[in-house]
N, C-alpha and C positions, 0 to 999 in steps of 0.2 A: 133459213136457219134459227130456230128457236132458243133463248138462251134468259135466264132469270135470274134477279138480283137477291141474295142471301145477304145475311150479318152472320159470320161464325164470332162466337165468343171464346177466345183462346184462354186456356188458364193454364200460368205456367208454373212447372213443378222446379224444385230446386232453387239455386241462388242466381237464378238469370239476372242480366242486369235490367229489366224494366218494369214498368208496372204490373200490377197482379194480374191484371186482364185487360183487354183491347179487343176492340170491334175490326174487325176485317170486313172489308166489302170483294165480296168475290161474284161472280155473274158463272152460270154453268152455261159452258158451249157443247156441242153436240155435232156428227158427223151424219149428214142427213140421209134418211134413210136407214139408220142403224139405230139400236139403243145404245152406242158409247158415247158417252159424255166426258168430258174431262174442265174440271173450274180451274178458274183462273182470277187472281187475285189485282185489285188496283193498287199500285204503287205511284204515289203522289210525286210528281217534278220536287226537284232540291238541289241540292250540291252536296258534296262531299270530299274527303281527301282519300285519293284513287292510290294504292301501293301502301309500303310499309317504312318503316324508319329501323335505322341498322340498329336500336337498340332492343327490336323484335326478335325474340329466341326465334331461328330459324330463316330469319330475314335472308333475301337473295338480291344478287347486283340488279337483276332485272325488275325488281319491284322500287326501284329508286330512279330518280327522288319523287316523293311525293307532289302529288298535283293536286290542286282543287278543280273540280270539275262539277260541271251542272249537267244535270239529266231532264230531260222533258218527262214528263208522268207516261206511264203504259202499265199494260195488264201482262201478267206473267202466269204461267202455269203454276198451280199450286203443286203440283206433281211433276216430277220427270213423265217424259211422254212413255208409255206404256207399251207392251208388245200387243195388248189388245187393242189399241189405237193404229199402231203403225200395220199391222199385220190384214187392216180393211183396205189399206193402200197397197200393201205387197200382195194381196191376194185377189185383187182387180175385181172387187164385188162392189154392188150398189151403186155404179155407176149412172143409173137410169133416173137417180135423184137431181140432175143437173140445174141449175138455177138461171132466170131473168133478172135481173137487177139494174132499175135504168137503162134497159135498153139494151144491156149489155148480157150476153149469153157465156157463161161459165161452163166448159166443158172440160170436166176430168178427165176424159177420155184422152183427151192430146197430151196429156203429161207422161213424161219417160216414166216406165215403173221401175223396181227393182229386180235384176237378175237372181236367177236362184243363187242362195248361198252356198259356197261350196261346204260350209261346217253348218251345224244347227248354231243360228246366232247367242241361243242362251247357254250354250254348252251344257246343257241337262239341267239349269239353275232353275227354270222355271219362268212361264211366259204368263199366265193369266193373273193378271197385277203387278207383274215384275217391269223395271224399266227395261225399254228395249236398247239391249247393249250391242257391242258390235257394230254400231253404227259409223260411216263415214261421214266428215263432213257434209259430202255432196248428198248423200242419202237423205242427210236430216233437212236439208235446204230442197230437196225434191219433194220429201212431205210435206214440207210449209207451202209450196207451189199447188199441191194438187187439191189440200185443205181450201186454199184460196179459191180455186176452181169450184170446190164442192159449195164452196158456203159462200162467195163473195165479200169475205172478210179478210184483210191481210195480214198473215201470220209471218213471222222468221224467225231466226236465233236473237239472241240479245246479243250485244257488243259486250267487251270484254267491261266497258265502263258499268253499262246498265248491268251487268250480271254482278259484279262487286257491289254497285249500289245496293241492289235487290237482296243479296247475302247479307252485307252488314246490317241493314235494316235499323240506322242510328247508332251503329258502335264504332268504335275506336279500334278494338285490340285485337289480339291474334285472331281469334275465334269469335263468332259472335255471342258465345257464352262467357267469354271473357279470357284472360290470360293463362289459365290453368288447364292443359291438357286432358287433365282427369274428368272436365266437366263433360268433354267429347261423349262420352259413353250415353248420355241422355239425348243427343240429336242425332247423332253421326253412326253408319255401320262403315268400320276402317279396319286395317289389317288388325286390331288389338281385340277386336270384337265380332267379326264377319264370319268368322269360320272360313273365309276364302270363297266367299259367294256372296252375288249380289242379293238383295231381300228384297220384300214387296215393297211396293213405294208407302210413305204414309206412316210405317210402323214407329218412326221416334218423334219426339218432340219437334214443332216447327220452331223458323226463328218467329222475330216480333211482329211479321208483317203475312204470318201466316203461310208461310213456305216451307215445305218438309224436304228434307234430304239435298239441303244446298250444299253440305258439306256431306260427303263420302257417297255410298251407295254405289253409282256410277257417275263418274266425271262428266263434264259437259261441254258438249262444243260451242263456242262464239262464233260470232260471223268475223273475226279479225285475224290478219295473218299474223303470226308471232314475230315480232320485232325485240330484241334484248335491248335497244336504248329507246324504245318507245317513247316512254315517259318525259326522257332529257331531250326529245325531237318534237316535243309539244310547242307549239306557238300560244299565244293568246286565243285567236279565235279555234283553234282545236281542244280548248277545254273545256266547249259547248257540245255536248254529244258527241264525244272522241271516237272515232273508229280509224282502225290501221285499215283499209281497204285492201284486200287481196289483190296482189299481182302475180305470183308463182303457187303453184299446186301444195307446196311444202315449205315450211311448215305453218300451220294454222295453231291456233291458242285453245287451249282447253283449261276449264275451270274445277273448282272443286273439291277435286280428290276423288279416291275411290275405295271401295271394299277392299281393294289391294294396297293402298299406300299409307305410310305411318301419319301421325299427327300434323307433321310440319306440312306437310304437304296437303292437310286441308283447310290450313289458316284462308282467311278473307282474302288476302293478297296475294296467295301462291298462285303461279301462272305455269303450264304444262304446253311443251311444244309438240306438237302430233310428228311422228317418227316412222320412217319407213317399216320398222321391224315389226309395227302390228299387222303387216299384211303377208310374215316372211313364208306360211304355209298355201297362201293361194296359189295355186297353179297355173291360173291363167295366165296368160301374155297378150296384152298389157295387164297388169294386176286390174283387181276390179274398182271400180269407182264408190261401188256399193258398200262394200264390207270389209271391216277391219279382222280378218281371221283370228288372229292372235293380240286382238283387244276387246274381249265383252266388256271389260270395265269402263267404257265410252259409251255414252247416251246422249241425251238433250232436252231440253226445256224449250216450250213455247212462249213468244213475245208476241205482242199486239200493241201497237201504237195505240196511245189515247188519240191521237190525231192522224186519221187514216190518210195513207198517202191519196193523190189521184191513180186513175188507171195508167196513164201514161206514165208516172213515176212508178210504178208496180212493175211496169212492162220494162223499165230501164234497170230496175233494181234486176230483176233476173237475168237481164242480159248481161250487167254488170258482174255478179256473183257466178255466172256461168261460165262466162267467157265467151259469150255468142254476139 
C-alpha cells in the first residue's frame, strides 16, 4: 500500500474560534489495484471533556455528566467514506492485489461481502463523490475488515470518545463553530440548508483539524453500544480510551447528525441511537445486516490507530465486534 504525507494549509472563513491558518498532517491512503484514494488526518492524543453541561442549549440527559477522558493519537478520514470507496468492496473487484506482509497473507476474498441492496442505497441522491449512506454498522465494520485484508493496515470505526474528540478539535462550545447555530451554514449540511438530500463530501469548511462534514451531511457510526448512562457509569480506568463494548445488536451509537436533522442534533456532544425503524421497508426475513433501507442519512468515517495492534489483537477485535 502506498501513501504519502502532505501538509494542508487550512484558511478559516468567518468567526471560527481558531487561528487564522493551521497546518494539518495528512497521508493519502489508497485501495490497492485501484485509483481510489482517501486522505487521513493525524489527530494527536490528548484529553478533553466529553459530553455537555445542562447550560448548553439542546442538552440531553445522556450527554451527562461531562467526563474528562484521555485519548491516544490516531488517524481519521478527512472525509466520510464515499460510495466510490465502498463500491470497490461491494462489487467484488480488484481482489487479485492481495498482499503478503511480514509473512502473513492478507486475503480480501475471504471477507464476507454485502448482499444486494433492496433499495438504491443512495436513493438517487448521488454516488460519485457522495457519502456512502444507508449503511448498517455491520456493513461499515465489514468494509474495515476487507480494507485490512487488502492493505495489511488496520482500520476501524472511531469510538464515541474518539469521534467527539476529533469533532471538537479543541473546542468546548455546542458546535465547533461556537454556540450560535447560525454559524453552521459554513460547515454543515443539515435540515435548514440541505434541500433534504446529502451532498458531495468536502463542500463545506472543515474543522480545526481539517475534517470535513463532521457535523451534518450523513450521521456516522461509532464502535459503541448505546447506553443512556454511559458517562455516569465510567470509572477512573474507563476514562482512558473509553469504549462501550457492544453486547447486543441494538442499539448502537451514531454521531454528528445528518442532512435531515435540526441544528441541535449536530452539536458535538449529541448522541443518537440506532433504531429498528431504519429497516422498515426491508422485506427480507430476517432483516438484512448490511443495509438500512430507511436510513440513507447514516454513513461512516474510517479511523486508523496510530499504534497499530498486533495481528492477534486484530483477529480478537473482529471476533468481538462480529460475535464470532
